[in-house]
C-alpha positions, -999 to 999 in steps of 0.1 A, spaced: 0 0 0 15 33 -10 -9 57 6 -30 58 38 -60 81 39 -71 95 73 -106 108 76 -106 134 104 -128 159 121 -133 178 154 -163 168 175 -193 189 166 -177 204 135 -194 201 102 -161 200 83 -142 168 76 -106 165 63 -92 137 43 -54 136 47 -31 114 27 1 100 40 25 80 17 44 51 31 72 54 6 86 74 -23 82 108 -7 55 128 9 20 134 -6 12 165 14 -24 165 1 -56 175 20 -92 174 10 -118 195 30 -155 185 29 -186 198 47 -212 175 61 -246 185 47 -281 170 49 -273 155 14 -240 141 25 -204 152 21 -197 182 -2 -163 195 -13 -153 228 2 -139 247 -28 -119 274 -8 -112 260 27 -91 290 38 -121 312 35 -139 292 62 -111 294 88 -118 319 117 -85 337 112 -82 334 75 -67 363 56 -91 382 35 -67 385 5 -54 357 -17 -26 337 -2 3 331 -27 10 294 -33 45 284 -41 50 264 -74 54 227 -72 89 214 -76 
């Protein structure tokens, strides 16, 4: 198995995080953020916008190596 997926959340939070961890060949460093709705899990398109202390301007993302 090359990757393990962790499905995480805080008690009482409607948000869920899927975090991938690779067992070999380098780090994956990938996260997926989802919101639990009455219809099921829905992708959160811009998770930084939902953080309590999120900046209100775009955050620069470094290019991938």
